[in-house]
C-alpha positions, 0 to 999 in steps of 0.5 A: 213887929214890923217887916224889915222888908216888904217885897213880891215873892219873886223878888226874894226868890230871885235873890236866893237863887242868885245868891243864897249866902248873901240872901241868908245873911240879909232875910233869915230869922228877920220878918219880911212882908210878901206879896203875891197871889195865893196858890193854895191854902192847907189848913195852917199852911199858905203857899204864895205864887207857889214859892213862898210857904207860909205857916200860920200859928192857926188856920186862916179860914178867910184866905182862899187860892186865887187871893192877892195878899201881902203876908207877914212872916220870918224867913226861915229858910230857902229850899233850893230842891224846890225853889222855895222860901219858908216863913213861919210865924205868918199874918195877914198884913192889912 
């Protein structure tokens, strides 16, 4: 499935921070490609720029902290407490 939007992590988080309702309407349940730097890899969970939590179906052994990547996934919600965007069905966008 093609990404409906391609953007940087800080840009999508800024939209949710500014107007969560509008951002939910725009991004929720839609595929997006997010560009950023991997801050941590924990089995099937990859965190980009400390604010985008990307969940993969299987562990991605090729991904390492510090890498610049574009990851495609489906937006499943925004965590206003942690200030992060959650994505599932993630894959590396090549």
